[in-house]
C-alpha positions as a Markdown table, in Angstrom:
| # | Residue | x | y | z |
|---|---|---|---|---|
| 1 | Met | -3.7 | 14.7 | 9.0 |
| 2 | Gly | -5.1 | 11.4 | 7.6 |
| 3 | Met | -3.0 | 8.9 | 5.7 |
| 4 | Lys | -3.0 | 9.5 | 1.8 |
| 5 | Ile | -3.2 | 5.6 | 1.2 |
| 6 | Ile | -5.0 | 3.3 | 3.4 |
| 7 | Ala | -6.0 | -0.4 | 3.4 |
| 8 | Gly | -8.2 | -1.5 | 0.6 |
| 9 | Asp | -6.9 | 1.0 | -1.9 |
| 10 | Asp | -5.7 | 0.0 | -5.5 |
| 11 | Val | -2.2 | 1.2 | -5.9 |
| 12 | Ile | 0.6 | 1.0 | -8.5 |
| 13 | Ile | 4.3 | 0.7 | -7.7 |
| 14 | Ile | 6.2 | 3.7 | -9.1 |
| 15 | Ser | 9.9 | 2.6 | -8.3 |
| 16 | Gly | 11.8 | -0.6 | -7.4 |
| 17 | Lys | 11.9 | -4.1 | -8.8 |
| 18 | Asp | 8.2 | -4.4 | -8.9 |
| 19 | Lys | 7.8 | -0.9 | -10.7 |
| 20 | Gly | 4.4 | -0.8 | -12.7 |
| 21 | Lys | 2.6 | -3.6 | -11.0 |
| 22 | Met | -0.7 | -3.0 | -9.3 |
| 23 | Gly | -2.1 | -4.5 | -6.3 |
| 24 | Lys | -4.5 | -3.8 | -3.2 |
| 25 | Val | -3.1 | -2.5 | 0.1 |
| 26 | Val | -3.6 | -5.2 | 2.7 |
| 27 | Lys | -2.1 | -3.3 | 5.7 |
| 28 | Ile | -0.2 | -0.1 | 6.5 |
| 29 | Leu | 2.7 | -0.2 | 9.1 |
| 30 | Lys | 4.0 | 2.9 | 11.0 |
| 31 | Lys | 7.5 | 2.8 | 12.4 |
| 32 | Lys | 9.9 | 5.3 | 14.0 |
| 33 | His | 13.4 | 5.5 | 12.3 |
| 34 | Tyr | 15.9 | 7.7 | 13.7 |
| 35 | Gly | 13.2 | 9.9 | 15.3 |
| 36 | Lys | 11.1 | 10.2 | 12.1 |
| 37 | Asp | 7.8 | 8.6 | 11.3 |
| 38 | Val | 8.2 | 6.1 | 8.3 |
| 39 | Ser | 5.3 | 4.4 | 6.8 |
| 40 | Phe | 5.2 | 1.1 | 5.0 |
| 41 | Ala | 2.5 | -0.8 | 3.0 |
| 42 | Ile | 1.9 | -4.5 | 2.6 |
| 43 | Ile | 0.4 | -5.0 | -0.9 |
| 44 | Ser | -1.0 | -8.2 | -2.2 |
| 45 | Gly | 1.2 | -10.0 | -4.9 |
| 46 | Ile | 4.0 | -7.3 | -4.5 |
| 47 | Asn | 7.5 | -7.7 | -3.0 |
| 48 | Val | 7.0 | -11.5 | -2.4 |
| 49 | Cys | 9.8 | -13.3 | -0.9 |
| 50 | Lys | 10.3 | -17.0 | 0.1 |
| 51 | Lys | 10.8 | -17.9 | 3.8 |
| 52 | Ser | 11.8 | -21.1 | 5.3 |
| 53 | Ile | 9.7 | -22.3 | 8.2 |
| 54 | Lys | 11.2 | -24.8 | 10.7 |
| 55 | Ala | 9.4 | -28.0 | 11.5 |
| 56 | Thr | 7.7 | -28.1 | 14.9 |
| 57 | Gln | 5.5 | -30.4 | 16.8 |
| 58 | Lys | 2.5 | -28.4 | 15.7 |
| 59 | Gly | 3.2 | -28.4 | 12.1 |
| 60 | Asp | 5.6 | -29.4 | 9.2 |
| 61 | Gly | 8.2 | -27.0 | 7.9 |
| 62 | Gly | 8.9 | -25.9 | 4.5 |
| 63 | Ile | 9.1 | -22.9 | 2.2 |
| 64 | Val | 6.2 | -20.4 | 2.0 |
| 65 | Asn | 5.7 | -17.1 | 0.2 |
| 66 | Val | 5.8 | -14.0 | 2.3 |
| 67 | Glu | 4.6 | -10.4 | 1.3 |
| 68 | Lys | 7.2 | -7.9 | 2.6 |
| 69 | Pro | 6.4 | -4.2 | 3.2 |
| 70 | Ile | 7.2 | -1.7 | 0.8 |
| 71 | Asn | 7.8 | 2.2 | 1.6 |
| 72 | Leu | 4.8 | 4.4 | 0.9 |
| 73 | Ser | 7.0 | 6.8 | -1.1 |
| 74 | Asn | 7.4 | 4.0 | -3.7 |
| 75 | Val | 3.6 | 3.7 | -4.1 |
| 76 | Ala | 0.9 | 5.9 | -5.8 |
| 77 | Leu | -2.9 | 5.6 | -5.9 |
| 78 | Phe | -4.3 | 4.1 | -9.0 |
| 79 | Asp | -7.2 | 5.8 | -10.8 |
| 80 | Ser | -9.2 | 3.0 | -12.6 |
| 81 | Thr | -11.4 | 5.5 | -14.5 |
| 82 | Leu | -8.5 | 7.1 | -16.4 |
| 83 | Gly | -6.0 | 4.1 | -16.0 |
| 84 | Ile | -3.2 | 6.2 | -14.4 |
| 85 | Gln | -1.6 | 7.0 | -11.0 |
| 86 | Thr | -2.9 | 9.9 | -9.3 |
| 87 | Arg | -2.3 | 12.1 | -6.2 |
| 88 | Val | -4.6 | 12.2 | -3.3 |
| 89 | Gly | -6.3 | 15.5 | -2.0 |
| 90 | Tyr | -8.7 | 16.3 | 0.9 |
| 91 | Lys | -11.8 | 18.4 | 0.9 |
| 92 | Phe | -14.7 | 19.0 | 3.2 |
| 93 | Ile | -18.2 | 17.7 | 2.2 |
| 94 | Asp | -21.0 | 18.6 | 4.6 |
| 95 | Glu | -18.4 | 19.1 | 7.4 |
| 96 | Arg | -16.7 | 15.7 | 6.8 |
| 97 | Lys | -13.2 | 15.4 | 5.5 |
| 98 | Val | -12.9 | 13.1 | 2.4 |
| 99 | Arg | -10.3 | 12.1 | 0.1 |
| 100 | Phe | -10.4 | 12.6 | -3.6 |
| 101 | Met | -8.4 | 11.9 | -6.7 |
| 102 | Lys | -6.7 | 14.9 | -8.2 |
| 103 | Ser | -6.5 | 13.6 | -11.6 |
| 104 | Ser | -10.3 | 12.9 | -12.0 |
| 105 | Gly | -11.9 | 14.5 | -9.1 |
| 106 | Lys | -13.6 | 11.3 | -8.0 |
| 107 | Ile | -14.2 | 10.9 | -4.3 |
| 108 | Ile | -12.6 | 7.9 | -2.6 |
| 109 | Glu | -14.8 | 5.9 | -0.2 |
């Protein structure tokens, strides 16, 4: 089964400190936690933390902003035509499995 949300999708945060904010998925991470598959997404501009970098011979140290992963259960696909969050469905078109938005029926490329 394919992923419901993939890199490049426009998403909205549905819970947590960044609830209601929108962004684009940069990367999807999959991990095993106590034997279960857990998926996280790194979203541009969301869940940004400051990280201290130690100075080395190659470069200066300092404080940089880092985007931390957020659990996929806290993220929903954003339907730009209706301006709301939506669920993702699958259907076959010409023997090819494609994703579509359940709210508007629009096919996601």
